[in-house]
C-alpha positions in Angstrom: 89.7 -25.2 119.0 90.8 -21.6 118.5 89.5 -20.7 121.9 91.5 -23.5 123.5 94.7 -22.4 121.7 94.1 -18.8 122.9 93.6 -19.9 126.5 96.7 -22.1 126.3 98.7 -19.1 125.0 97.5 -16.9 127.8 98.5 -19.5 130.3 101.9 -19.8 128.7 102.3 -16.1 128.9 101.3 -15.9 132.6 103.3 -13.2 134.3 106.4 -14.5 136.0 106.1 -11.7 138.4 103.3 -13.3 140.3 105.3 -16.6 140.6 108.3 -14.6 141.7 106.3 -12.8 144.3 104.8 -16.0 145.6 108.3 -17.6 145.8 109.7 -14.6 147.6 106.9 -14.6 150.1 107.3 -18.3 150.7 111.1 -17.9 151.2 110.6 -15.1 153.6 108.2 -17.2 155.7 110.6 -20.1 156.0 113.0 -19.8 159.0 116.6 -19.9 157.9 118.9 -22.5 159.5 121.4 -20.7 161.7 125.0 -21.6 160.9 128.0 -20.8 163.0 129.2 -18.3 160.3 125.8 -16.7 160.1 125.6 -16.4 163.9 129.1 -14.8 164.0 128.2 -12.2 161.3 124.8 -11.5 162.9 126.6 -10.9 166.3 129.0 -8.5 164.6 126.2 -6.7 162.8 124.2 -6.2 166.0 127.2 -5.1 168.0 128.2 -2.6 165.3 124.6 -1.4 165.2 124.7 -0.8 168.9 127.9 1.3 168.5 126.1 3.7 166.2 122.8 3.7 168.2 124.7 4.4 171.4 126.5 7.3 169.8 123.2 8.7 168.6 121.5 8.3 172.0 124.4 9.7 174.0 124.7 12.8 171.8 120.9 13.3 171.7 120.1 12.9 175.4 123.5 13.5 177.1 124.0 10.2 178.9 127.1 11.4 180.7 129.8 9.6 178.6 131.2 11.5 175.6 128.3 13.9 176.0 127.8 15.4 179.5 124.5 16.6 180.9 123.4 19.9 179.5 125.5 19.4 176.3 123.0 17.2 174.5 121.2 17.8 171.2 117.8 18.1 173.1 119.4 20.9 175.2 120.1 22.9 172.1 123.8 22.0 171.8 125.4 21.0 168.5 126.3 17.3 168.5 129.0 17.7 165.9 130.4 21.1 166.8 132.8 19.8 169.5 134.4 17.2 167.3 134.6 19.4 164.1 135.9 22.5 165.9 138.7 20.6 167.5 140.1 19.1 164.2 143.8 20.0 164.6 145.4 18.5 161.5 144.8 17.4 157.9 144.0 19.0 154.6 140.3 19.4 155.4 140.9 21.1 158.7 139.5 24.5 157.5 136.5 22.8 155.9 135.6 20.9 159.1 136.0 24.1 161.2 133.6 25.9 158.8 131.0 23.0 159.2 131.2 23.1 163.0 127.9 24.3 164.5 126.0 24.2 161.2 122.5 22.8 161.6 122.6 20.9 158.3 125.9 19.2 159.4 124.3 18.2 162.8 121.2 16.8 161.1 123.2 14.8 158.6 125.5 13.5 161.2 122.7 12.4 163.6 120.4 11.0 161.0 123.4 9.0 159.7 124.1 7.6 163.1 120.5 6.7 163.7 119.8 5.3 160.2 122.9 3.1 160.1 122.3 1.9 163.6 118.7 0.9 162.9 119.7 -0.8 159.6 122.3 -2.9 161.3 120.1 -3.8 164.2 117.3 -4.8 162.0 119.4 -6.4 159.3 117.8 -4.4 156.5 119.0 -2.0 153.9 122.6 -3.1 154.6 123.8 -1.9 151.2 122.7 1.6 151.9 124.1 1.4 155.5 127.4 0.2 154.1 127.6 3.1 151.6 126.5 5.8 154.0 128.5 4.4 156.8 131.7 4.2 154.7 131.3 7.9 153.7 130.6 9.0 157.3 133.6 7.0 158.6 135.9 8.2 155.9 135.1 11.8 156.9 135.8 11.0 160.5 139.1 9.4 159.5 140.0 12.5 157.5 139.1 14.7 160.5 141.5 12.8 162.7 144.1 12.3 159.9 146.1 9.4 161.2 149.0 9.9 158.6 150.1 13.0 160.6 152.8 12.6 163.2 152.3 16.1 164.5 149.3 18.4 164.9 149.2 21.9 163.4 150.6 23.4 166.6 153.6 21.0 166.4 152.6 18.7 169.2 152.6 15.0 168.7 149.4 13.6 167.2 149.5 10.3 169.0 148.6 8.4 165.9 149.6 4.8 166.1 149.1 3.9 162.5 149.2 6.1 159.4 146.4 4.3 157.6 144.5 1.8 159.5 142.4 2.7 162.5 138.9 1.8 163.9 137.2 3.9 161.2 138.7 1.8 158.5 137.9 -1.4 160.3 134.3 -0.4 160.9 133.9 0.6 157.2 135.3 -2.8 156.0 133.0 -4.6 158.4 130.0 -2.7 157.1 130.9 -3.7 153.5 131.4 -7.3 154.6 128.1 -7.4 156.4 126.3 -6.1 153.3 128.1 -8.4 150.8 127.4 -11.5 152.9 123.7 -10.7 153.6 124.3 -10.8 157.3 120.8 -9.6 158.0 119.3 -13.0 157.1 120.3 -14.4 160.5 118.6 -12.8 163.5 117.4 -10.1 161.3 114.5 -9.0 159.0 116.4 -9.2 155.7 114.2 -11.9 154.2 111.0 -10.1 154.9 112.6 -6.8 153.8 113.8 -8.4 150.5 110.2 -9.7 149.9 108.8 -6.1 149.8 107.8 -5.1 146.2 109.9 -2.0 146.2 113.0 -3.8 147.6 112.5 -6.7 145.3 112.5 -4.4 142.2 115.5 -2.4 143.4 118.3 -4.6 144.6 120.3 -1.6 145.9 117.7 -1.2 148.7 118.7 -4.6 150.2 
């Protein structure tokens, strides 16, 4: 009788972790029904991911758009120097000028573009992508400094709105995609969430 009670107690104390892992794996294996809202968010996610990945590819290989041939990263040029050295207004103007051409700034910038782009394209680690992307976009917003009507040399800045521009819109979209779990449609979010390390650390989702 004592043996039976001990066995029953062990069964009652069976780790819930195993059951949770089984349920997570089962959920990841079941295809999610695609809704109109989910498809719209997934389309926005993939499109925004393509924006970041294109910027990375153009600056790395010099595809002839914003980066001309011979000015690419693989040619030895600094991918961030041109932008940072031409900051012409704002309270961080001197800081950005000092960063221009620095290897660590180039690597952070390029890895940020690549990481955010891959996360959005795959629908994984959207919380990290939203946090990192918001910081990157905020710095780019500060470099352009839309509140200024005139540049440091007195010429018109050309700013059309003192607060809202595409950097702000992109950042808000990144946050919305992460909050709504947009990677579950046409993405790998379910499989990503089922990984042990991601399951145990929600901030990785």
